[in-house]
LOLO-229548 format. One record per residue (C-alpha): z, y, x; residue in three letters; chain. Coordinates in Angstrom, 3 decimals. Layout:
       pz       py       px  aa ch
        Z        Y        X ala  A
...
//
This chain:
       pz       py       px  aa ch
   95.474   94.272   66.343 unk  A
   96.086   98.198   66.358 unk  A
   95.201   99.370   69.743 unk  A
   96.431  102.666   68.821 unk  A
  100.047  101.054   67.575 unk  A
  101.400   98.814   69.536 unk  A
  103.937   97.132   72.338 unk  A
  102.158   96.852   74.864 unk  A
  104.560   95.439   78.118 unk  A
  101.658   94.881   80.806 unk  A
  103.098   95.820   84.590 unk  A
  100.483   98.759   84.571 unk  A
   98.771  100.947   83.285 unk  A
  101.547  101.017   81.369 unk  A
  102.256  103.027   77.944 unk  A
  102.518  106.824   78.486 unk  A
  104.998  109.256   76.957 unk  A
  103.013  111.800   74.480 unk  A
  103.770  114.806   76.776 unk  A
  101.956  113.445   79.636 unk  A
   98.819  112.176   77.284 unk  A
   98.915  115.492   76.041 unk  A
   98.852  117.046   79.668 unk  A
   95.036  115.362   80.181 unk  A
   94.023  117.564   76.854 unk  A
   94.270  120.597   78.574 unk  A
   91.090  122.841   79.225 unk  A
   89.632  122.270   82.555 unk  A
   90.205  124.234   85.628 unk  A
   89.090  125.069   89.055 unk  A
   90.781  122.886   91.406 unk  A
   90.273  126.131   94.217 unk  A
   92.324  128.300   91.836 unk  A
   95.919  129.573   91.639 unk  A
   96.779  127.847   88.542 unk  A
   95.956  124.780   90.176 unk  A
   97.647  125.371   93.665 unk  A
  100.738  125.979   91.504 unk  A
  100.169  122.262   89.976 unk  A
  100.154  120.641   93.697 unk  A
  103.005  122.715   94.886 unk  A
  105.033  121.444   92.139 unk  A
  103.495  117.871   92.529 unk  A
  105.032  117.589   96.246 unk  A
  108.156  118.993   95.749 unk  A
  108.178  116.014   92.678 unk  A
  106.416  113.624   94.911 unk  A
  109.298  113.561   97.688 unk  A
  111.593  113.646   94.618 unk  A
  110.667  110.020   94.046 unk  A
  109.687  109.005   97.374 unk  A
  113.469  110.242   98.720 unk  A
  111.796  111.830  101.659 unk  A
  111.947  115.259  103.073 unk  A
  108.971  114.283  105.249 unk  A
  104.978  114.188  104.187 unk  A
  103.440  113.399  100.923 unk  A
   99.479  113.317   99.692 unk  A
   98.169  112.373   96.198 unk  A
   94.956  110.725   96.527 unk  A
   92.086  110.463   93.818 unk  A
   92.025  106.463   93.623 unk  A
   94.376  103.775   92.480 unk  A
   97.094  102.543   94.727 unk  A
   95.006  100.273   96.939 unk  A
   93.076  103.407   98.225 unk  A
   96.359  104.774   99.474 unk  A
   96.871  101.620  101.117 unk  A
   93.297  101.832  102.387 unk  A
   94.227  105.392  103.889 unk  A
   97.143  104.094  105.761 unk  A
   95.600  101.144  107.298 unk  A
   92.344  102.489  108.473 unk  A
   94.196  105.682  109.114 unk  A
   97.136  105.317  110.832 unk  A
   96.765  101.608  112.353 unk  A
   94.074  100.665  114.657 unk  A
   91.892   97.189  115.368 unk  A
   93.814   96.427  118.289 unk  A
   97.299   96.852  116.246 unk  A
   98.599   93.475  115.821 unk  A
  100.751   93.826  112.028 unk  A
  102.833   91.384  110.589 unk  A
  101.910   90.922  107.136 unk  A
  103.631   89.339  104.757 unk  A
  102.492   87.131  101.329 unk  A
  103.985   85.491   98.366 unk  A
  101.802   86.385   95.839 unk  A
   98.681   87.888   94.765 unk  A
   99.404   91.117   95.953 unk  A
  100.962   90.659   99.342 unk  A
   97.768   88.302   99.649 unk  A
   95.453   91.052   98.845 unk  A
   97.214   93.524  101.108 unk  A
   96.486   90.876  104.214 unk  A
   93.219   91.167  103.051 unk  A
   92.793   94.604  102.984 unk  A
   94.866   95.328  106.713 unk  A
   92.463   92.371  108.102 unk  A
   89.484   94.993  108.077 unk  A
   91.313   97.312  110.027 unk  A
   94.075   95.406  112.090 unk  A
   95.114   92.200  113.846 unk  A
   96.506   90.230  111.738 unk  A
  100.235   87.969  112.425 unk  A
  100.192   86.686  108.733 unk  A
  103.277   85.421  107.835 unk  A
  102.932   83.416  103.580 unk  A
  105.176   81.764  101.809 unk  A
  104.591   79.560   98.022 unk  A
  104.342   82.027   95.195 unk  A
  107.290   83.959   94.159 unk  A
  109.436   82.820   96.894 unk  A
  110.890   84.896   99.494 unk  A
  109.617   84.756  103.201 unk  A
  112.458   83.752  105.281 unk  A
  113.794   86.804  107.461 unk  A
  113.700   84.707  110.886 unk  A
  109.995   84.088  110.054 unk  A
  109.974   87.651  109.888 unk  A
  112.045   88.799  113.399 unk  A
  110.101   85.514  115.261 unk  A
  106.893   87.555  114.513 unk  A
  108.063   90.399  115.598 unk  A
  110.016   89.254  118.742 unk  A
  106.227   88.176  119.522 unk  A
  105.120   91.706  120.098 unk  A
  103.564   93.727  116.390 unk  A
  102.921   97.275  115.980 unk  A
  103.663   97.340  112.276 unk  A
  105.180   95.202  109.469 unk  A
  103.557   95.985  106.478 unk  A
  104.639   93.927  102.972 unk  A
  104.472   94.074   99.313 unk  A
  107.826   95.282   97.752 unk  A
  107.820   93.883   94.531 unk  A
  105.431   91.286   93.877 unk  A
  104.681   91.779   90.502 unk  A
  101.731   88.594   90.068 unk  A
  105.167   86.428   90.423 unk  A
  108.228   88.975   89.707 unk  A
  109.886   89.096   92.483 unk  A
  111.308   91.740   94.929 unk  A
  111.292   91.616   99.066 unk  A
  114.624   92.610  100.447 unk  A
  113.034   95.889  101.840 unk  A
  115.960   97.073  103.063 unk  A
  116.693   93.716  105.570 unk  A
  113.270   94.115  106.286 unk  A
  113.639   97.645  107.620 unk  A
  116.448   97.102  109.751 unk  A
  113.880   93.934  111.950 unk  A
  111.177   96.217  111.709 unk  A
  113.088   99.026  113.219 unk  A
  115.056   97.115  115.829 unk  A
  111.476   95.905  117.373 unk  A
  110.189   99.554  117.035 unk  A
  107.022   98.314  114.469 unk  A
  105.731  100.724  112.019 unk  A
  107.682  100.316  108.835 unk  A
  104.526  100.398  106.103 unk  A
  105.665   99.428  102.453 unk  A
  103.460   98.250   99.528 unk  A
  105.871  100.411   96.374 unk  A
  102.926  100.470   94.199 unk  A
  105.152   98.808   91.579 unk  A
  108.373   99.662   92.633 unk  A
  108.864  103.102   93.531 unk  A
  110.298  105.240   90.733 unk  A
  111.533  101.586   89.148 unk  A
  113.426  100.297   92.414 unk  A
  115.806  102.082   94.885 unk  A
  112.950  102.795   97.566 unk  A
  114.686  105.678   99.595 unk  A
  111.656  106.470  102.289 unk  A
  114.334  108.548  104.857 unk  A
  116.996  106.244  104.463 unk  A
  114.827  102.797  105.865 unk  A
  112.870  105.205  107.965 unk  A
  109.771  103.692  106.505 unk  A
  106.300  105.433  107.875 unk  A
  104.435  104.670  104.932 unk  A
  105.254  104.228  101.455 unk  A
  102.193  103.841   98.667 unk  A
  102.333  103.855   94.487 unk  A
   99.923  103.979   92.147 unk  A
  100.600  105.947   89.633 unk  A
   99.981  103.687   86.507 unk  A
  103.457  102.020   87.151 unk  A
  106.950  102.852   87.152 unk  A
  105.788  106.964   87.390 unk  A
  104.246  106.213   83.628 unk  A
  100.759  108.616   84.327 unk  A
   97.287  107.246   84.020 unk  A
   95.538  105.318   86.442 unk  A
   93.774  106.770   89.075 unk  A
   96.355  108.114   91.725 unk  A
   98.064  107.255   94.909 unk  A
  101.589  108.819   96.207 unk  A
  101.763  108.230   99.447 unk  A
  104.360  109.482  101.729 unk  A
  104.132  109.363  105.530 unk  A
  106.920  109.701  108.579 unk  A
  107.083  112.169  111.224 unk  A
  105.747  109.214  113.402 unk  A
  103.207  108.015  111.048 unk  A
  101.941  111.580  110.697 unk  A
  101.439  111.835  114.495 unk  A
   99.049  108.168  114.287 unk  A
   96.702  109.949  111.608 unk  A
   93.014  109.199  113.092 unk  A
   90.500  109.840  110.691 unk  A
   87.280  108.240  112.537 unk  A
   87.397  104.944  110.561 unk  A
   88.014  106.633  106.991 unk  A
   86.037  109.673  105.637 unk  A
   87.986  110.341  101.834 unk  A
   90.575  108.669  102.941 unk  A
   91.628  110.104  105.828 unk  A
   95.369  110.245  104.920 unk  A
   95.740  113.723  107.750 unk  A
   93.287  115.177  105.250 unk  A
   95.008  115.041  102.416 unk  A
   99.008  115.452  103.947 unk  A
   97.260  118.927  105.584 unk  A
   95.869  120.265  102.039 unk  A
   98.616  119.268  100.509 unk  A
  100.771  121.327  102.385 unk  A
   98.898  124.021  101.578 unk  A
   99.065  123.411   97.742 unk  A
   95.403  122.240   97.898 unk  A
   93.536  118.828   98.115 unk  A
   90.525  117.974  100.562 unk  A
   87.733  117.139   98.157 unk  A
   87.195  118.234   94.339 unk  A
   90.347  116.025   92.804 unk  A
   91.092  114.091   89.372 unk  A
   92.517  117.129   87.448 unk  A
   93.465  115.986   84.249 unk  A
   95.519  112.988   86.164 unk  A
   97.221  115.715   88.041 unk  A
   98.372  117.237   84.989 unk  A
   99.173  113.547   84.140 unk  A
  101.283  113.002   86.978 unk  A
  103.013  116.570   87.282 unk  A
  104.281  116.164   83.332 unk  A
  105.279  112.175   84.311 unk  A
  107.432  113.220   87.350 unk  A
  109.048  116.339   85.437 unk  A
  110.148  113.613   83.026 unk  A
  111.165  111.512   85.547 unk  A
  113.239  114.719   87.109 unk  A
  114.779  115.047   83.780 unk  A
  116.189  111.884   83.369 unk  A
  116.431  112.008   86.543 unk  A
  115.941  109.465   90.000 unk  A
  119.390  107.635   89.560 unk  A
  119.261  107.396   85.801 unk  A
  115.469  106.247   85.907 unk  A
  116.131  102.951   88.420 unk  A
  119.702  101.786   86.876 unk  A
  117.916  101.855   83.216 unk  A
  115.147   99.908   84.745 unk  A
  117.433   97.400   86.159 unk  A
  119.484   97.099   82.581 unk  A
  116.248   96.350   80.955 unk  A
  115.617   93.512   83.657 unk  A
  118.864   92.288   83.355 unk  A
  118.792   92.117   79.434 unk  A
  115.015   90.928   79.556 unk  A
  116.716   88.098   82.297 unk  A
  119.295   87.569   79.283 unk  A
  116.765   87.042   76.622 unk  A
  114.729   84.762   78.514 unk  A
  118.076   82.221   79.109 unk  A
  118.939   82.648   75.253 unk  A
  115.304   81.408   74.333 unk  A
  115.506   78.154   76.550 unk  A
  112.664   79.620   78.860 unk  A
  113.152   79.829   83.005 unk  A
  112.017   82.446   85.300 unk  A
  109.475   81.607   88.139 unk  A
  110.814   83.696   90.398 unk  A
  114.533   82.687   91.726 unk  A
  116.838   84.918   89.443 unk  A
  118.451   86.106   92.611 unk  A
  115.372   87.735   93.686 unk  A
  113.984   88.505   90.371 unk  A
  112.271   91.823   90.073 unk  A
  113.732   94.653   87.794 unk  A
  110.212   96.226   86.650 unk  A
  108.937   92.859   85.199 unk  A
  110.310   89.110   84.599 unk  A
  107.964   86.210   84.823 unk  A
  108.631   83.859   82.997 unk  A
  107.369   79.769   82.738 unk  A
  105.785   78.672   79.893 unk  A
  107.267   75.631   78.564 unk  A
  105.287   72.375   78.494 unk  A
  102.185   72.007   76.212 unk  A
  101.784   75.837   75.556 unk  A
   98.355   77.112   76.242 unk  A
   98.253   80.943   78.084 unk  A
   95.354   82.623   76.366 unk  A
   96.046   81.215   72.775 unk  A
   99.858   82.043   72.855 unk  A
   99.284   86.215   74.110 unk  A
   95.771   86.150   71.512 unk  A
   98.839   84.763   68.723 unk  A
  101.185   87.270   70.448 unk  A
   98.625   90.571   70.434 unk  A
   96.940   89.495   66.613 unk  A
   99.948   88.640   65.016 unk  A
  102.575   90.502   66.407 unk  A
  100.967   93.720   67.895 unk  A
  102.452   92.946   71.249 unk  A
  100.879   92.341   74.278 unk  A
  102.267   91.157   77.054 unk  A
  100.161   89.815   80.336 unk  A
   99.509   86.234   82.186 unk  A
   99.196   84.776   85.663 unk  A
   96.683   85.389   87.746 unk  A
   95.098   83.006   90.300 unk  A
   97.103   79.724   90.967 unk  A
  100.075   80.418   88.513 unk  A
   97.397   81.312   85.870 unk  A
   97.951   79.431   82.517 unk  A
  101.525   78.893   84.501 unk  A
  103.763   81.827   83.671 unk  A
  103.707   84.615   81.293 unk  A
  105.149   88.529   82.250 unk  A
  106.829   91.280   80.503 unk  A
  107.048   94.683   82.287 unk  A
  110.048   96.613   81.367 unk  A
  109.202  100.250   83.833 unk  A
  108.204  103.773   83.596 unk  A
  108.764  104.498   79.949 unk  A
  109.376  101.435   78.635 unk  A
  112.533  101.186   76.295 unk  A
  115.109   98.377   75.495 unk  A
  114.114   98.289   71.593 unk  A
  110.871   97.306   73.124 unk  A
  111.864   94.602   75.306 unk  A
  113.942   93.219   72.626 unk  A
  111.257   93.687   69.864 unk  A
  109.224   91.619   72.342 unk  A
  111.283   88.911   72.766 unk  A
  111.761   88.578   68.885 unk  A
  107.988   87.611   68.885 unk  A
  107.813   85.659   71.786 unk  A
  111.105   83.712   70.290 unk  A
  109.503   83.427   66.551 unk  A
  106.266   82.477   68.291 unk  A
  107.844   79.974   70.782 unk  A
  109.679   78.333   67.610 unk  A
  106.322   77.782   65.507 unk  A
  105.394   76.091   68.862 unk  A
  108.718   73.931   67.664 unk  A
  110.379   75.082   71.306 unk  A
  112.771   77.607   71.119 unk  A
  116.179   77.257   69.258 unk  A
  117.880   80.186   67.046 unk  A
  115.369   83.035   67.552 unk  A
  118.259   85.630   66.730 unk  A
  119.744   84.341   70.435 unk  A
  117.430   86.407   72.256 unk  A
  118.503   89.570   70.378 unk  A
  121.841   88.358   70.590 unk  A
  121.533   88.598   74.362 unk  A
  120.159   91.669   74.727 unk  A
  122.566   93.717   72.175 unk  A
  125.525   94.522   74.613 unk  A
  122.612   96.648   76.755 unk  A
  122.202   98.987   74.190 unk  A
  125.694   99.963   74.741 unk  A
  125.293  100.388   78.800 unk  A
  121.926  102.086   78.570 unk  A
  123.849  104.497   75.974 unk  A
  126.634  105.264   78.482 unk  A
  124.486  106.083   81.596 unk  A
  122.366  108.831   79.469 unk  A
  126.742  109.913   79.052 unk  A
  127.802  109.968   82.380 unk  A
//
């Protein structure tokens, strides 16, 4: 497989636009200079745009997990009771992370199934400082009803912490309208930038609770206060700031509403193609993610062999399952700068390989299922 020329369809790091790649090739720049402060000033504005907030934002050199670590270590205390939700790998990771800093009130559901709202309400009624959850669970391709969860948090006066690592910029996350106290995204997901940066949005209430006594580098107050001054508290990943700036400029040029609508249409096309090939989704379609499709393997298919053949023979890279669903599902991402033609070509390759295994019927059926979405996406950009 040509590593420079393939269909790269995993859920992060995702493919990057050529302008994003080119942005990292600039000469070295001092991070305490006026030109770099200008970069940070524009980044602050664009972060507020993608988070849909007028509140505080920060950009941390580290993965999305670093952003979450900063939230839990500086906004919450050890005796704070935090309701955490898990129905996939990343929900379980969030619970593990929160457990280092808070008192957990964990709620779990089988992977890929929606967590019942009445269970969350019962836990909050027992007395909780915060509700924290993964909005979009890419390990199993499902999305939580974040708006309903936000209403429950507010009803019980609990802080609202959202892991939006794979939703911000791809699925609607109106931070201010939901009155979220902390939202985090990862640069290498829906934004389409390189891995290594975490965006964080914090409400006024959340900011007032920030206490850096349990964290030095990830003290969110330091990062927010410096970003207000178009600066950073420590030496940042300078080339990644340039790449993030370009990725967010591209998103603003497309407009956030169009990006979200295009991503949703690609998800619909992906699900239609899967159905046309006779394979089923892992989660209930009613909660299926717009940024990734998780598909069950038909019986008799070996995951490692299938994905290796797909990569070596067709130059298509997709993701397998993790932990308890390893070998059970494969995952196709459609976020960021991914195009419909890439989704189309991916299912063409998947269908051809399934047919060789004696499973898929008419391979052309996937292309026929995707075809109507070209017109729908074209109409978006004319509107």
